[in-house]
C-alpha positions in Angstrom: 0.0 0.0 0.0 1.6 3.3 -1.1 1.8 6.1 1.4 0.0 9.3 0.3 2.1 12.3 -0.4 1.9 14.7 2.5 2.1 18.5 2.4 1.7 20.7 5.5 -1.1 23.1 5.6 1.3 26.0 5.9 3.3 25.0 2.8 0.0 24.4 0.9 -1.3 27.9 1.7 2.0 29.5 0.8 2.2 27.7 -2.5 -1.4 28.8 -3.3 -0.7 32.4 -2.3 2.5 32.5 -4.5 0.6 31.1 -7.4 -2.1 33.7 -7.1 0.4 36.6 -6.7 2.4 35.6 -9.6 -0.7 35.5 -11.9 -1.8 38.9 -10.7 1.6 40.5 -11.2 1.6 39.6 -14.8 -1.3 42.1 -15.6 -1.3 45.8 -15.6 -2.1 48.1 -12.7 -5.4 49.8 -11.9 -5.9 52.8 -9.7 -8.9 54.2 -7.7 -8.6 57.8 -6.5 -10.9 59.9 -4.4 -11.3 63.4 -5.8 -13.4 66.4 -4.9 -16.7 65.2 -6.5 -16.3 61.5 -6.4 -14.0 58.5 -7.0 -11.9 58.1 -10.2 -10.9 54.8 -11.7 -8.1 54.5 -14.1 -6.8 51.2 -15.5 -4.2 50.5 -18.2 -6.4 48.5 -20.7 -5.7 48.4 -24.4 -8.9 46.4 -25.2 -11.9 48.5 -26.0 -14.3 45.7 -25.3 -13.0 43.8 -22.2 -13.4 46.3 -19.3 -11.6 46.2 -16.0 -13.9 48.8 -14.5 -17.8 48.4 -14.5 -21.0 49.5 -12.7 -22.5 47.3 -10.0 -25.4 49.4 -8.7 -26.7 53.0 -8.4 -23.7 54.3 -6.3 -21.3 51.4 -6.6 -18.6 50.4 -9.0 -16.3 47.4 -9.5 -12.7 47.3 -10.6 -10.5 44.3 -11.0 -7.1 43.0 -12.3 -6.0 39.5 -13.0 -7.7 36.8 -15.1 -10.5 38.4 -17.0 -12.8 35.3 -17.0 -12.5 34.9 -13.3 -13.2 38.6 -12.3 -16.0 38.8 -14.9 -17.8 36.0 -13.2 -17.3 37.8 -9.9 -18.7 41.0 -11.4 -21.8 39.3 -12.8 -22.5 37.5 -9.4 -22.2 40.9 -7.7 -24.7 42.6 -10.1 -27.1 39.7 -9.6 -26.8 39.9 -5.7 -27.3 43.8 -5.7 -30.3 43.6 -8.1 -31.9 40.8 -6.0 -31.5 42.6 -2.8 -32.7 45.9 -4.2 -35.7 44.3 -5.7 -36.6 42.2 -2.6 -36.2 45.0 -0.1 -35.2 48.6 -1.0 -32.6 50.2 -3.2 -31.0 51.8 -0.1 -30.3 48.4 1.3 -27.7 47.7 -1.3 -24.4 48.7 0.2 -20.8 48.4 -0.8 -20.0 46.8 2.6 -22.4 44.0 2.1 -21.2 43.4 -1.4 -17.5 43.4 -0.3 -18.3 40.9 2.5 -19.9 38.6 0.0 -17.0 38.8 -2.3 -14.6 38.1 0.7 -16.5 35.0 1.6 -16.4 33.7 -2.0 -12.7 34.4 -2.4 -11.8 33.0 1.0 -13.8 29.7 0.4 -12.1 29.1 -3.0 -8.6 29.9 -1.6 -9.0 27.5 1.3 -10.5 24.7 -0.8 -7.9 22.2 -1.9 -10.0 20.9 -4.8 -9.5 24.0 -7.1 -6.9 26.5 -7.8 -7.2 30.1 -6.2 -8.6 32.8 -8.2 -5.9 35.0 -9.7 -7.8 38.3 -9.1 -7.8 41.4 -6.9 -10.9 43.6 -6.9 -12.0 46.9 -5.7 -15.6 47.7 -4.6 -16.4 51.4 -4.3 -19.5 53.2 -3.1 -19.9 56.9 -3.3 -21.6 58.9 -0.6 -23.0 62.4 0.0 -19.6 63.7 0.8 -16.0 62.7 0.5 -16.0 61.5 4.2 -18.8 59.0 3.2 -17.1 57.5 0.3 -16.1 53.8 0.8 -13.4 51.8 -1.2 -12.8 48.1 -0.3 -9.8 46.2 -1.6 -10.1 42.4 -1.8 -7.3 40.1 -2.5 -7.2 36.5 -3.8 -7.4 35.0 -0.3 -10.5 36.8 0.8 -8.7 39.5 2.8 -10.6 42.8 2.8 -9.3 46.3 3.6 -11.1 49.6 3.9 -9.0 52.1 1.8 -8.9 55.8 2.1 -7.8 58.3 -0.5 -6.4 55.9 -3.2 -5.8 52.3 -3.8 -3.5 50.5 -6.4 -3.6 46.9 -7.4 -2.2 44.6 -10.0 1.3 44.7 -11.8 4.0 46.5 -10.0 1.5 48.0 -7.5 4.0 49.0 -4.9 6.0 51.3 -7.4 2.7 52.9 -8.6 1.4 53.3 -5.1 4.6 55.1 -4.0 4.2 57.6 -6.9 0.7 58.3 -6.0 1.4 58.6 -2.3 4.1 61.3 -3.1 1.8 63.5 -5.1 -1.7 62.8 -3.9 -3.7 65.5 -2.0 -7.2 65.5 -0.6 -9.7 67.4 -2.4 -7.9 67.1 -5.7 -9.7 68.0 -8.9 -10.9 65.5 -11.5 -8.3 66.8 -14.0 -5.5 66.7 -11.4 -6.5 63.2 -10.3 -6.5 61.9 -13.8 -3.2 63.4 -14.6 -1.7 61.9 -11.5 -3.2 58.5 -12.2 -1.9 58.4 -15.8 1.6 59.6 -14.7 1.6 56.9 -11.9 0.8 54.1 -14.4 3.7 55.3 -16.5 6.1 55.0 -13.5 5.8 51.3 -13.1 9.3 50.3 -14.0 12.8 51.6 -14.7 11.7 53.6 -17.8 9.0 56.2 -17.7 6.3 55.7 -20.2 3.8 58.1 -21.6 0.3 56.5 -21.8 -2.0 57.8 -24.4 -5.8 58.1 -24.1 -6.4 54.9 -26.1 -4.3 52.9 -23.7 -6.2 53.5 -20.6 -9.8 52.9 -19.4 -11.4 55.7 -17.3 -14.7 55.8 -15.3 -16.0 57.9 -12.4 -18.6 57.7 -9.6 -19.7 61.4 -9.7 -21.8 62.6 -6.8 -22.8 65.8 -8.7 -24.8 63.8 -11.3 -28.6 64.5 -11.0 -29.4 60.8 -12.0 -29.8 58.0 -9.5 -27.0 56.1 -11.2 -23.7 57.8 -10.5 -21.3 55.7 -12.6 -20.1 57.2 -15.8 -17.5 56.2 -18.4 -15.1 58.8 -19.7 -14.9 58.7 -23.5 -11.6 59.0 -25.4 -12.5 62.5 -26.7 -13.4 63.8 -23.3 -10.2 62.1 -21.9 -8.0 63.8 -24.4 -9.6 67.2 -23.6 -9.1 66.9 -19.9 -5.5 65.7 -20.4 -4.7 68.6 -22.8 -6.2 71.1 -20.3 -4.1 69.9 -17.5 -0.7 70.0 -19.5 -0.5 73.8 -20.2 -0.7 74.6 -16.5 2.2 72.2 -15.8 4.2 73.4 -18.8 3.7 77.0 -17.6 4.9 76.2 -14.2 8.0 74.5 -15.5 8.8 77.4 -17.8 8.4 79.9 -15.0 10.9 78.0 -12.8 13.4 77.7 -15.6 13.3 81.4 -16.6 15.1 83.7 -14.2 16.1 87.3 -14.6 19.6 87.9 -15.9 20.5 89.9 -12.8 20.4 86.7 -10.8 23.1 85.3 -12.9 25.4 88.1 -12.0 25.1 90.0 -15.3 24.7 93.6 -14.2 25.5 96.8 -15.8 28.6 98.7 -14.6 27.8 100.9 -11.6 27.5 104.6 -12.3 29.9 105.4 -9.5 32.9 104.1 -11.6 32.2 106.5 -14.5 34.2 109.7 -14.6 32.2 112.8 -13.4 33.0 116.3 -14.7 33.9 118.7 -11.9 31.0 120.8 -10.7 30.5 124.4 -12.0 28.4 127.2 -10.6 26.3 127.5 -13.8 25.3 123.9 -14.4 23.9 121.8 -11.6 25.0 118.1 -11.5 22.4 115.4 -10.9 23.3 112.5 -8.5 24.2 109.3 -10.2 21.4 106.8 -10.8 21.3 103.5 -9.0 21.6 100.4 -11.3 18.4 98.6 -11.8 19.3 95.0 -10.9 15.9 93.6 -11.7 15.9 94.7 -15.4 16.7 91.8 -17.8 19.5 92.4 -20.1 
């Protein structure tokens, strides 16, 4: 009788976690940012049909990275759960916290099961409130761990490098254009070489609390995205030019002082005016 191969539970969980992390790291990053009027989602996605960001319910959105078929099944299950609860009870009973808990139970059960592989996904569930203090962003990992995030969240790919860049430049109450420019720049700083992403390489959507409709989710079209990015560039270029251009006087290039010039001796008939002081602020 052959002895069954034994693997300790600690080693089994470690191997499953490494497998899921490697699969998620192969993808490209996605960012969620709180701005003045809502929550912005920016994901590097070159496919116009396969979305990483989607609507779940009236004030809720879903973002994911990893294997598309796996997180798409999670998205559909979340939409069905939200619709069923809103139809059976009330639309106000559909909350981001309840949906995040349901996702956490599903991911945790699959990760702990030895019969199937863990899901190679990370997801974000966001719910917008009446003010920025009431916004909620939940980040869920492959093992069912859930975290309540404030300000911003980054997942997928080299998430640590992108998160470090966002953390250095992020400010509370940032405008939509500023948040979008920050997210695009952060996605370009995911490696040793800085990349300039174009509007057709990213997917952008928002939860906008200023919308009069019940549904607050809105996708940003390529045309609107190009306009917002072009409006945010001139201000940055003007700031850079103002820092580079300095008066010539600061470089030490000043005119010769008037005191060194020879002065004619005074006479009784013609008054002599005092020498003028050099204007150091005048550019040459």
